[in-house]
DSSP file (Angstrom, degrees, kcal/mol; ACC not computed):
  #  RESIDUE AA STRUCTURE BP1 BP2  ACC     N-H-->O    O-->H-N    N-H-->O    O-->H-N    TCO  KAPPA ALPHA  PHI   PSI    X-CA   Y-CA   Z-CA
    1    1 A M              0   0    0      0, 0.0     2,-0.6     0, 0.0    23,-0.1   0.000 360.0 360.0 360.0 104.7    0.3   98.3   24.5
    2    2 A A        +     0   0    0     21,-0.1     2,-0.6    22,-0.0    18,-0.0  -0.765 360.0 179.7 -88.4 120.1    3.3   96.3   25.8
    3    3 A L        +     0   0    0     -2,-0.6     3,-0.1     1,-0.1    17,-0.1  -0.909  20.4 146.6-125.6 102.8    5.0   94.5   22.9
    4    4 A T        +     0   0    0     -2,-0.6    11,-0.8     1,-0.3     2,-0.4   0.656  69.1  20.5-110.4 -22.4    8.0   92.5   23.9
    5    5 A G  E     -A   14   0A   0      9,-0.2     2,-0.4     2,-0.0    -1,-0.3  -0.999  57.4-162.0-148.7 148.0    7.8   89.6   21.5
    6    6 A I  E     -A   13   0A   0      7,-2.5     7,-3.1    -2,-0.4     2,-0.9  -0.995  24.4-127.8-131.0 127.3    6.1   88.9   18.2
    7    7 A E  E     -A   12   0A   0     -2,-0.4     5,-0.2     5,-0.2     2,-0.1  -0.643  37.9-172.2 -76.0 109.2    5.6   85.5   16.7
    8    8 A G  E >   -A   11   0A   0      3,-2.3     3,-0.7    -2,-0.9    47,-0.1  -0.307  37.3 -95.2 -93.9-178.6    7.1   85.7   13.3
    9    9 A G  T 3  S+     0   0    0      1,-0.2     3,-0.1    -2,-0.1    -1,-0.1   0.836 121.8  31.3 -68.1 -34.9    7.0   83.3   10.4
   10   10 A A  T 3  S-     0   0    0      1,-0.2     2,-0.3     0, 0.0    -1,-0.2   0.167 132.1 -54.4-112.3  18.1   10.3   81.6   11.2
   11   11 A G  E <  S-A    8   0A   0     -3,-0.7    -3,-2.3     2,-0.0     2,-0.5  -0.974  86.7 -27.4 144.4-158.2   10.4   82.0   14.9
   12   12 A K  E     -A    7   0A   0     -2,-0.3     2,-0.7    -5,-0.2    -5,-0.2  -0.834  44.1-158.0-100.4 124.8   10.1   84.7   17.6
   13   13 A V  E     -A    6   0A   0     -7,-3.1    -7,-2.5    -2,-0.5     2,-0.5  -0.893  14.2-153.4 -99.6 116.0   11.1   88.2   16.7
   14   14 A V  E     -A    5   0A   0     -2,-0.7     2,-0.4    -9,-0.2    -9,-0.2  -0.802   5.2-154.8 -96.4 127.0   11.8   90.0   20.0
   15   15 A Q        -     0   0    0    -11,-0.8    37,-0.1    -2,-0.5     2,-0.0  -0.795  11.5-141.5-101.2 141.8   11.3   93.8   19.9
   16   16 A G     >  -     0   0    0     35,-0.6     4,-1.8    -2,-0.4     3,-0.2  -0.091  34.8 -82.0 -91.1-170.0   13.3   96.0   22.3
   17   17 A K  H  > S+     0   0    0      1,-0.2     4,-2.4     2,-0.2     5,-0.2   0.831 125.2  58.5 -66.7 -32.8   12.5   99.1   24.2
   18   18 A A  H  > S+     0   0    0      1,-0.2     4,-2.2     2,-0.2    -1,-0.2   0.904 107.1  48.2 -64.1 -38.9   13.1  101.4   21.2
   19   19 A A  H  > S+     0   0    0     32,-0.7     4,-2.6     2,-0.2    -2,-0.2   0.898 110.5  51.0 -66.1 -40.5   10.4   99.5   19.3
   20   20 A Q  H  X S+     0   0    0     -4,-1.8     4,-2.4     1,-0.2    -2,-0.2   0.894 110.4  49.8 -63.6 -38.8    8.0   99.8   22.2
   21   21 A A  H  X S+     0   0    0     -4,-2.4     4,-2.6     2,-0.2    -2,-0.2   0.905 110.7  49.5 -65.9 -41.0    8.6  103.6   22.4
   22   22 A L  H  X S+     0   0    0     -4,-2.2     4,-2.9    28,-0.2     5,-0.2   0.923 110.9  49.5 -62.2 -45.4    8.0  103.9   18.7
   23   23 A I  H  X S+     0   0    0     -4,-2.6     4,-2.7     2,-0.2     5,-0.2   0.932 112.5  47.9 -60.6 -46.3    4.7  102.0   18.9
   24   24 A A  H  X S+     0   0    0     -4,-2.4     4,-2.1     1,-0.2    -1,-0.2   0.922 113.1  48.5 -61.1 -44.6    3.6  104.1   21.9
   25   25 A E  H  X S+     0   0    0     -4,-2.6     4,-2.2     1,-0.2    -2,-0.2   0.924 113.9  45.3 -61.3 -46.2    4.5  107.3   20.0
   26   26 A C  H  X S+     0   0    0     -4,-2.9     4,-2.5     1,-0.2    -2,-0.2   0.883 112.4  50.6 -68.8 -38.3    2.7  106.3   16.8
   27   27 A L  H  X S+     0   0    0     -4,-2.7     4,-2.2    -5,-0.2    -1,-0.2   0.857 109.7  51.2 -69.3 -32.2   -0.4  105.1   18.7
   28   28 A A  H  X S+     0   0    0     -4,-2.1     4,-0.9    -5,-0.2    -2,-0.2   0.924 111.1  48.3 -66.5 -42.7   -0.5  108.4   20.6
   29   29 A A  H ><>S+     0   0    0     -4,-2.2     5,-2.1     1,-0.2     3,-0.5   0.900 110.8  51.2 -62.7 -40.7   -0.3  110.3   17.2
   30   30 A Y  H ><5S+     0   0    0     -4,-2.5     3,-2.3     1,-0.2    -1,-0.2   0.898 104.8  55.7 -62.8 -40.9   -3.0  108.0   15.8
   31   31 A S  H 3<5S+     0   0    0     -4,-2.2    -1,-0.2     1,-0.3    -2,-0.2   0.726 105.1  54.9 -65.9 -18.9   -5.3  108.8   18.8
   32   32 A N  T <<5S-     0   0    0     -4,-0.9    -1,-0.3    -3,-0.5    -2,-0.2   0.252 134.8 -88.2 -95.8  11.7   -4.8  112.5   17.9
   33   33 A G  T < 5S+     0   0    0     -3,-2.3     2,-0.9     1,-0.2    -3,-0.2   0.509  81.6 136.5 104.0   5.3   -6.0  111.8   14.3
   34   34 A S    > < +     0   0    0     -5,-2.1     3,-0.6     1,-0.2     4,-0.5  -0.764  22.6 175.0 -94.9 104.5   -2.9  110.8   12.4
   35   35 A I  T >> S+     0   0    0     -2,-0.9     4,-1.5     1,-0.2     3,-0.9   0.778  79.9  70.5 -70.8 -27.6   -3.5  107.8   10.1
   36   36 A D  H 3> S+     0   0    0      1,-0.2     4,-2.6     2,-0.2    -1,-0.2   0.803  87.2  65.9 -58.2 -28.6    0.1  108.3    8.9
   37   37 A A  H <> S+     0   0    0     -3,-0.6     4,-1.5     2,-0.2    -1,-0.2   0.881 100.6  48.6 -63.0 -37.6    1.3  107.1   12.3
   38   38 A L  H <> S+     0   0    0     -3,-0.9     4,-1.7    -4,-0.5    -1,-0.2   0.907 111.4  49.6 -67.5 -41.8   -0.1  103.6   11.5
   39   39 A Y  H  X S+     0   0    0     -4,-1.5     4,-2.3     1,-0.2    -2,-0.2   0.889 106.1  57.2 -61.1 -40.4    1.5  103.7    8.1
   40   40 A D  H  X S+     0   0    0     -4,-2.6     4,-2.6     1,-0.2    -1,-0.2   0.862 103.5  53.1 -60.8 -37.0    4.8  104.7    9.8
   41   41 A L  H  X S+     0   0    0     -4,-1.5     4,-2.5     2,-0.2     5,-0.3   0.915 107.8  51.0 -65.6 -40.5    4.6  101.6   12.0
   42   42 A G  H  X S+     0   0    0     -4,-1.7     4,-2.2     2,-0.2    -2,-0.2   0.921 111.2  48.1 -58.8 -44.4    4.2   99.4    8.9
   43   43 A V  H  X S+     0   0    0     -4,-2.3     4,-1.9     2,-0.2     5,-0.2   0.932 111.4  50.5 -61.1 -46.3    7.3  101.1    7.4
   44   44 A A  H  X>S+     0   0    0     -4,-2.6     5,-1.7     1,-0.2     4,-1.6   0.923 114.4  42.6 -61.0 -46.1    9.3  100.6   10.5
   45   45 A F  H  <5S+     0   0    0     -4,-2.5    10,-2.2     1,-0.2    -1,-0.2   0.834 113.6  51.9 -71.0 -31.4    8.5   96.9   10.8
   46   46 A S  H  <5S+     0   0    0     -4,-2.2    -1,-0.2    -5,-0.3    -2,-0.2   0.809 122.0  30.8 -75.7 -26.2    9.0   96.3    7.1
   47   47 A T  H  <5S-     0   0    0     -4,-1.9     7,-0.2    -5,-0.2    -2,-0.2   0.550 102.6-122.6-106.2 -10.2   12.4   97.9    7.0
   48   48 A G  T  <5 +     0   0    0     -4,-1.6     3,-0.3     5,-0.3     6,-0.2   0.899  64.7 140.3  68.9  39.3   13.6   97.1   10.5
   49   49 A S    > < +     0   0    0     -5,-1.7     3,-1.4    -6,-0.2    -1,-0.2  -0.602  39.6  37.2-111.6 172.0   14.1  100.8   11.3
   50   50 A H  T 3  S-     0   0    0      1,-0.3   -28,-0.2    -2,-0.2    -1,-0.2   0.829 135.2 -48.6  56.7  38.0   13.6  103.1   14.3
   51   51 A G  T 3  S+     0   0    0      1,-0.3   -32,-0.7    -3,-0.3   -35,-0.6   0.444 111.2 118.9  87.9   0.3   14.6  100.4   16.8
   52   52 A T    <   -     0   0    0     -3,-1.4     2,-0.4   -34,-0.2    -1,-0.3  -0.626  61.1-127.4 -95.6 158.2   12.4   97.6   15.4
   53   53 A N        -     0   0    0     -2,-0.2    -5,-0.3    -3,-0.1    -4,-0.1  -0.820  44.3 -92.2 -94.6 145.2   13.5   94.3   14.0
   54   54 A S        +     0   0    0     -2,-0.4     2,-0.3    -7,-0.2    -8,-0.2  -0.372  54.1 166.1 -59.6 127.2   12.1   93.5   10.6
   55   55 A D     >  -     0   0    0    -10,-2.2     4,-2.4    -2,-0.1     5,-0.2  -0.835  22.0-167.5-148.1 102.3    8.8   91.6   10.9
   56   56 A M  H  > S+     0   0    0     -2,-0.3     4,-2.7     1,-0.2     5,-0.2   0.803  88.4  57.9 -66.2 -29.3    6.7   91.3    7.8
   57   57 A I  H  > S+     0   0    0      2,-0.2     4,-2.4     1,-0.2    -1,-0.2   0.958 111.9  41.0 -65.4 -48.4    3.7   90.0    9.8
   58   58 A E  H  > S+     0   0    0      2,-0.2     4,-2.4     1,-0.2    -2,-0.2   0.881 114.2  53.8 -66.6 -36.4    3.6   93.1   11.9
   59   59 A A  H  X S+     0   0    0     -4,-2.4     4,-2.6   -14,-0.2     5,-0.2   0.948 110.6  45.9 -60.7 -49.7    4.4   95.3    8.9
   60   60 A H  H  X S+     0   0    0     -4,-2.7     4,-3.1     1,-0.2     5,-0.2   0.915 110.5  55.0 -58.7 -45.2    1.4   93.8    7.0
   61   61 A K  H  X S+     0   0    0     -4,-2.4     4,-2.4    -5,-0.2    -1,-0.2   0.944 112.1  41.5 -54.5 -52.1   -0.8   94.2   10.1
   62   62 A W  H  X S+     0   0    0     -4,-2.4     4,-2.3     2,-0.2    -1,-0.2   0.864 115.3  49.9 -70.2 -35.5    0.0   98.0   10.4
   63   63 A F  H  X S+     0   0    0     -4,-2.6     4,-2.9    -5,-0.2    -1,-0.2   0.916 111.3  51.0 -63.4 -42.7   -0.3   98.6    6.7
   64   64 A N  H  X S+     0   0    0     -4,-3.1     4,-2.3    -5,-0.2    -2,-0.2   0.909 111.0  46.7 -61.4 -44.6   -3.6   96.8    6.7
   65   65 A I  H  X S+     0   0    0     -4,-2.4     4,-1.0     2,-0.2    -1,-0.2   0.928 113.7  48.3 -64.7 -44.4   -5.0   98.9    9.5
   66   66 A A  H ><>S+     0   0    0     -4,-2.3     5,-2.3     1,-0.2     3,-0.7   0.921 111.8  49.8 -61.7 -43.3   -3.8  102.1    7.9
   67   67 A A  H ><5S+     0   0    0     -4,-2.9     3,-1.8     1,-0.2    -1,-0.2   0.895 105.7  56.4 -63.1 -39.1   -5.3  101.1    4.6
   68   68 A S  H 3<5S+     0   0    0     -4,-2.3    -1,-0.2     1,-0.3    -2,-0.2   0.741 105.6  52.7 -64.2 -21.2   -8.6  100.2    6.3
   69   69 A K  T <<5S-     0   0    0     -4,-1.0    -1,-0.3    -3,-0.7    -2,-0.2   0.364 132.1 -91.9 -95.0   3.0   -8.6  103.8    7.6
   70   70 A G  T < 5S+     0   0    0     -3,-1.8     2,-0.9     1,-0.2    -3,-0.2   0.549  73.9 147.3 104.1   8.6   -8.1  105.2    4.1
   71   71 A H     >< -     0   0    0     -5,-2.3     4,-1.2     1,-0.2    -1,-0.2  -0.689  28.4-166.8 -81.9 107.0   -4.4  105.5    3.7
   72   72 A E  H  > S+     0   0    0     -2,-0.9     4,-1.4     1,-0.2     3,-0.4   0.894  83.2  51.2 -65.9 -43.7   -3.8  104.8    0.0
   73   73 A E  H  > S+     0   0    0      1,-0.2     4,-2.4     2,-0.2    -1,-0.2   0.838 104.0  60.1 -65.3 -30.8    0.0  104.2    0.1
   74   74 A A  H  > S+     0   0    0      1,-0.2     4,-2.7     2,-0.2    -1,-0.2   0.885 100.9  54.7 -62.2 -38.5   -0.4  101.8    3.0
   75   75 A A  H  X S+     0   0    0     -4,-1.2     4,-1.7    -3,-0.4    -1,-0.2   0.900 109.4  47.1 -62.5 -41.4   -2.6   99.6    0.7
   76   76 A W  H  X S+     0   0    0     -4,-1.4     4,-2.0     2,-0.2    -2,-0.2   0.914 112.9  48.0 -65.9 -42.0    0.2   99.5   -1.9
   77   77 A C  H  X S+     0   0    0     -4,-2.4     4,-2.8     2,-0.2     5,-0.3   0.886 107.5  56.2 -68.1 -37.0    2.8   98.7    0.7
   78   78 A R  H  X S+     0   0    0     -4,-2.7     4,-1.8     1,-0.2    -1,-0.2   0.920 108.4  48.5 -58.2 -43.4    0.6   95.9    2.2
   79   79 A A  H  X S+     0   0    0     -4,-1.7     4,-1.0     2,-0.2    -1,-0.2   0.900 110.6  51.6 -64.2 -40.4    0.5   94.4   -1.3
   80   80 A D  H >< S+     0   0    0     -4,-2.0     3,-0.7     1,-0.2     4,-0.4   0.934 111.6  44.3 -62.9 -47.0    4.3   94.7   -1.6
   81   81 A V  H >< S+     0   0    0     -4,-2.8     3,-1.4     1,-0.2    -1,-0.2   0.817 104.2  65.6 -69.7 -27.2    5.1   93.0    1.7
   82   82 A S  H >< S+     0   0    0     -4,-1.8     3,-1.6    -5,-0.3    -1,-0.2   0.836  91.2  64.2 -60.2 -32.4    2.5   90.3    0.9
   83   83 A E  T << S+     0   0    0     -4,-1.0    -1,-0.3    -3,-0.7    -2,-0.2   0.729 103.6  47.5 -64.3 -21.0    4.7   89.2   -2.0
   84   84 A E  T <  S+     0   0    0     -3,-1.4     2,-0.3    -4,-0.4    -1,-0.3   0.335 104.1  81.1 -99.2   4.7    7.4   88.2    0.5
   85   85 A M  S <  S-     0   0    0     -3,-1.6     2,-0.1    -4,-0.2    -3,-0.0  -0.761  73.9-121.8-116.7 156.5    5.0   86.3    2.8
   86   86 A T     >  -     0   0    0     -2,-0.3     4,-2.2     1,-0.1     5,-0.2  -0.448  35.4-107.3 -83.1 166.0    3.4   82.9    3.0
   87   87 A A  H  > S+     0   0    0      1,-0.2     4,-2.4     2,-0.2     5,-0.2   0.873 122.3  53.1 -61.4 -36.7   -0.4   82.5    3.0
   88   88 A R  H  > S+     0   0    0      2,-0.2     4,-2.2     1,-0.2    -1,-0.2   0.905 108.5  49.4 -66.5 -41.3   -0.1   81.5    6.7
   89   89 A E  H  > S+     0   0    0      2,-0.2     4,-2.3     1,-0.2    -2,-0.2   0.899 110.9  49.2 -64.1 -41.1    1.8   84.6    7.5
   90   90 A I  H  X S+     0   0    0     -4,-2.2     4,-2.6     2,-0.2     5,-0.2   0.924 110.2  51.6 -64.5 -43.2   -0.7   86.8    5.7
   91   91 A A  H  X S+     0   0    0     -4,-2.4     4,-2.2     1,-0.2    -2,-0.2   0.906 110.4  48.8 -59.5 -41.5   -3.5   85.1    7.6
   92   92 A E  H  X S+     0   0    0     -4,-2.2     4,-2.5     2,-0.2    -1,-0.2   0.911 110.7  50.2 -65.6 -41.5   -1.8   85.7   10.9
   93   93 A A  H  X S+     0   0    0     -4,-2.3     4,-2.2     1,-0.2    -2,-0.2   0.909 111.5  48.4 -63.4 -41.5   -1.2   89.4   10.0
   94   94 A Q  H  X S+     0   0    0     -4,-2.6     4,-2.5     2,-0.2    -1,-0.2   0.886 110.1  52.0 -65.8 -38.9   -4.9   89.8    9.1
   95   95 A R  H  X S+     0   0    0     -4,-2.2     4,-2.6    -5,-0.2    -2,-0.2   0.935 110.5  48.4 -62.3 -45.4   -5.9   88.1   12.4
   96   96 A R  H  X S+     0   0    0     -4,-2.5     4,-2.4     1,-0.2    -2,-0.2   0.881 110.5  51.0 -63.8 -38.7   -3.7   90.5   14.4
   97   97 A A  H  X S+     0   0    0     -4,-2.2     4,-2.4     2,-0.2    -1,-0.2   0.924 110.8  48.3 -64.6 -43.9   -5.2   93.5   12.5
   98   98 A R  H  X S+     0   0    0     -4,-2.5     4,-2.7     1,-0.2     5,-0.2   0.937 111.9  49.6 -61.2 -45.6   -8.7   92.4   13.3
   99   99 A E  H  X S+     0   0    0     -4,-2.6     4,-2.9     1,-0.2     5,-0.2   0.923 111.7  48.8 -59.6 -44.0   -7.9   91.9   16.9
  100  100 A W  H  X S+     0   0    0     -4,-2.4     4,-2.2     1,-0.2    -1,-0.2   0.914 112.8  47.4 -63.7 -42.1   -6.3   95.3   17.1
  101  101 A L  H  X S+     0   0    0     -4,-2.4     4,-1.8     2,-0.2    -1,-0.2   0.907 114.0  46.6 -66.4 -42.0   -9.3   96.9   15.5
  102  102 A I  H  X S+     0   0    0     -4,-2.7     4,-2.1     2,-0.2    -2,-0.2   0.922 111.6  51.4 -65.8 -43.2  -11.8   95.1   17.7
  103  103 A E  H  X S+     0   0    0     -4,-2.9     4,-2.0    -5,-0.2    -2,-0.2   0.901 108.9  51.8 -62.3 -40.0   -9.7   95.9   20.9
  104  104 A G  H  X S+     0   0    0     -4,-2.2     4,-1.8     1,-0.2    -1,-0.2   0.876 108.6  50.2 -63.7 -38.2   -9.7   99.6   19.8
  105  105 A H  H  X S+     0   0    0     -4,-1.8     4,-1.2     2,-0.2    -1,-0.2   0.868 109.0  52.3 -69.2 -35.7  -13.5   99.6   19.4
  106  106 A R  H  < S+     0   0    0     -4,-2.1    -2,-0.2     1,-0.2    -1,-0.2   0.904 110.4  47.5 -66.9 -39.9  -14.0   98.1   22.8
  107  107 A K  H  < S+     0   0    0     -4,-2.0    -1,-0.2     1,-0.2    -2,-0.2   0.854 111.0  51.8 -67.0 -35.4  -11.8  100.8   24.5
  108  108 A A  H  <        0   0    0     -4,-1.8    -1,-0.2     1,-0.2    -2,-0.2   0.746 360.0 360.0 -74.9 -22.4  -13.6  103.5   22.7
  109  109 A A     <        0   0    0     -4,-1.2    -1,-0.2    -3,-0.1    -2,-0.2   0.468 360.0 360.0 -82.0 360.0  -17.0  102.3   23.8
């Protein structure tokens, strides 16, 4: 998954190589059964840590995916970041989460 730019609410948030490495690492951990890895991506994007720039749309997306997989704390964090987002941003985050989930099912099939 090559992620070089993310359309954020107020413009384009460009993520660097460290963010790409984190995403690859977390997705590898998830493919080995770690739902916490999806939650970790939400934390990184919500706080702008581990080489990422803060992006609430991406944070919501990853919290939403983790919550859909049963991660309880991710559901709480998704609600927290939602309070800082517009309805349009939340809709975009939900769209991205759906796309990611659908893409994953296609690859698994």
